[in-house]
N, C-alpha and C positions, 0 to 999 in steps of 0.2 A: 079368446077373450077371458081375462082373469075374473074370477068371481070374488067380489069384495064382501059378499054377504056371509061367508062361512068363517070358520076358525082361521085366524091369521097364521100363515106359515112363514117362518123366519129361518134364514140360512145363517149359520155361524161359520164364517169362512176361515179355513186353516190351510196349512201345507201338509203334504203327506208325512213328512218327517216330524211335524209338530203335533200331529193329531193326538198322540198319547202323552205329550209333554206339556200341553197347555192346561194348567190346573184351573183356569177360569171356565172352561167349557162345561164340565158337569154341573156346577152351580147355576150357570146360565140356562142350561136345558131345563133344570128344575124350576127356576124362577119364571121362565116363560110359560111353562105348563101351569104353574100356580096362577098366572095372570090370564089364563085362557087362550094361550097361543101354543102352537106346535113348533118347536125349534129343532132343526136338523143340522148336523155337522157336515160341511161340504168342503171339498178340496178345490181351491180356486182354478187349478189347471186341469181338472178332470173333465175331459171332453164329453163325457156321458151326462153331465149335469145340465138340465134345462133351467137356466136361471130365471126364465120368465114365469116359472110356476111359483116363485117365492114372492110374497108381498113385501118382504123386507130382507135385505142382504146386509149383514154386519161384518165388517172386516175385523177379524180377531187375531189370528196367528199365522198369517201368510209370510212367515219369517224367511222364506227363501227368495223373496222378491228381489233382494239386493243382487242376486246372481243373474237375474233376467228382468231388469227394471223396465225396458221398453215393452217387453211382452206383458208384464204385469199391468203397466199403465194402460196398455191397449185393452186388456181384459176389463179393467175398471171402467173404462169409457163404454165398452160394449154392454156391460152389465147394467150400468146406470141408465142406459137408454131403454132398458127393458123393465126396470123396477126401481124401487127406492134403495139406494146404496149409501151407507154411512160408515165413516164420515164421507163427505162429498168428494167427487173426483178432483175438484180444484184444490181442496185441502190436501188430499193424498199426494197430488203431483208436487205441490209446494213443499210438503213435509218429508218426502222421500229422499231428498238431498239436503244435507246439513248446511248448505249455503244459506238456508233460512236463518241461521244464526246472525248473518249480516243484517237481515231485515229487522230482527229483534233488537240488535245493538243500535241500529239507526233510530229505533223508536224508544231509546233510553231504557231498555230492559237490561239489567246486569247479566252479562254472559261471560263464560270463561274465555279469556283472550284466545283468539283463534286466527291462525294464518292458513289460508288455502293455497295449495300448490296444485295448479291445474296442468293437465297434459300439455307438453310443449315447453313448459318452463324448465329452467336449469335448476335441478334440485339442490346442488351444492350452494349456489348463490342464494336460493330461497331459504335454505337452512341457516346459512351464515347471517342473513338479515334477521331471521327470527331470533337467533341466539343473541344477537346484538341488542335486540329490543327487550328481551326477557332475562331476568336474573335467576330463573329457576334452576334447581339442581338436577331435575329430571324432566324429560320431554315425552309426551304421548304422541305417537304417530298412528293415524288411523284413516281409513277411507271415508270420504264424504258421503258415500252411499254405502251404508253398512248397518248391521243389526247384531245384537247379542255379543258385542265385543270381538266379532270375527275380524281377523287381519289387523287387530289393534295391539300395540305393544308399548311398553314403558321402557325408556332408554335413559342411561346416564348422560348427562349433558356433554361430558367430554368424549363420548364415543360416537363421533361424527361418522366414522366408517360404518358402524352398525346401523345407524339411522339411515344413511344413504343406501345401504343394502336393502333396507326395508322400503324406502321410498321408491327407488327406481323400478322395481318390478310392477308396483301398483300403477305408476305413471305410464309405463310401457304398455300396460293392459288397457289404457284409456281411462283410468280412474283418477278422479281428483282426490287429493290427500289433505288431511288436516294436521297442523302442528299446534299443540297446546302445551302450556306448562303443566307438569304434574303437580297438583295442589296437595301437599302431603297431609293436610287436615283430613283427607278422606281415609287415611290409614288409622286415624284416631276415632273419627266420628262416622265414617261411612258416608253414603249418599242419602239424601232424603227425597223420596219420590211421592209427590202429592197427586192424587187422582181427583179429577173433576167430572161431574155428570151434569150436562146442560149448563155449564159455566159455573156451577156451584161446587164448592169443596165437599168431597165425600169422605175420604180417609187418606192415610199416609202410611208408608212403610219405610224401614231402614234397609238399605243394601250395604253389605260389607264391601271392602275393596275388591275390585274385579281384575286388577292388573298387577299381579305380584312382580316385584323387582326381578329382572333377569329372566322372566318366564317367556317362553315362545307364545305366539298368538294361538288362540284356541282353534282347533280344527273341527269342533262340533258345531251344531246349529246355534248354540249360544254358550257363553262361559258359565260354569256353575255359580250359583248365587246363594249368598247367605242372607235370608230375609227374616225380618221381625217387624211386628207392628210398631208404629211410632206416632207420637203426637207432635206435630210440627211446632217449632217456635214461631212466635208472632212475626218475626222478620222473614222467616221462610214462607209463611202463608202469604204475606204481603208481596214478596217477590214472585211467587207462583201466580197469584191473582193478577199481577201486572202482566206477566208473560202471556197468560191466557187472554187477557183483555186486549193485548196488542197484536194478536194474530190478525192478519189482514183479510180475514174471511169471517162472516157471521155464522152463528148456529152450529157450534161444535157439540155433537152429542156427547163425546167423551174426549178427555185430554189427560195426559200425564206429564208432569213437570219434574225433571230430575235436577236436583240442586246439590252443589257442594260449596263449602266456604273457602274463600280465598285467604291470602295471608293476613288480611286485616280482619277476618272474621265475617265478612259480608257474604251472604248467600248469593251464588251465581248460577245461572242456568247452564247446565251441562248439555242437556237435551230436552227438547219439547216433543213429546211423542203423540201424534195425532192420527197415525195410519194403522198401526198394528200393535199397540202396546199391551203388554200384560197389565192387567188392572188389579191384580192381587186381591181378588174378591174373597178368597178364603180367609183373609186376615181381617176382614171387617164385616161382622154379622149385619145382614140387611142390605149390603151394598149390591148384591146380585139382583135383589128385588127392586131396588131403586133404579138400577140400570135397565132392567126389563120394562119397568113402568114408563121410564122416560122414552125408551125406544118405541114402545107401542103408542105413546102419545104422539110421537113424530109421525107414525104411520097414520093415525087418525087425522092429523092435520094435513098430511099429504093427500089424503083421499077427499078432502073437502073441495067443493066446487070452487074453481078459480085458482086452486093451488098449482095446477099443472099436472097433478097426479092422475086425474081422470083421463088424461090423454092416453094413458097406458091401457085403458080398457078396450081400445079399438084395434 
């Protein structure tokens, strides 16, 4: 039986390879301590961890989930049956595959034009159809289940052979692939990533371009990033708020919306990160404390009679 009377114990979930690379972890450990909780860093696939001993489990940097998605989602479900896991399993399941961009587009959220090529499709025909619909000079090819720009590349429009050589092994491995126009505004302005806590805007950062022309896909856990703090423009904030509001699940503890501008200057959603995003807390003083406070309030609500959380005491 878990004891709800003592100091709350929080797990900050990471991957083995990410433990020393996630710059959000140290400020979060400190913020939870300042708020009267004990935060511990735990690796999601470490079989020695007893997840039932934690009052709250927060998904932070399980960045290797893309290589073992069924195993990761099974772990999410098992852990959520033992304790409070955030964001919730339904959110994680939906957000771990970028087919969610279709759902956002159907809800009138501006997204980067995306064509999905699923296993079993003829890649040459799908590529030809995409190129006929898009006038872009360059094309991004990347997996629909992916993180950190792994297996993502930027190709010249006229190099169909190279794109097909990129597409075919991914499809043969049973992975769905995304085709997107490369919006060259990112070379000038970068991406804007807006972070939300409990549905409210917290802070934003600028990411420099991640896919150099002609470069191979990164082989690391994630591509090197050039990060600076940024104040979002009004239209970027409005687009990000719309994206968060149109998520088909309530009660997001955290969200990150990555935006780039299209050829008309309109901000479009490149990715909506709800499962394991970097929140860039070191670029925004006070953001780690806000996150810890919101998470502990969730825990207090979860413990209240009638919430369902009390069922975990037995």
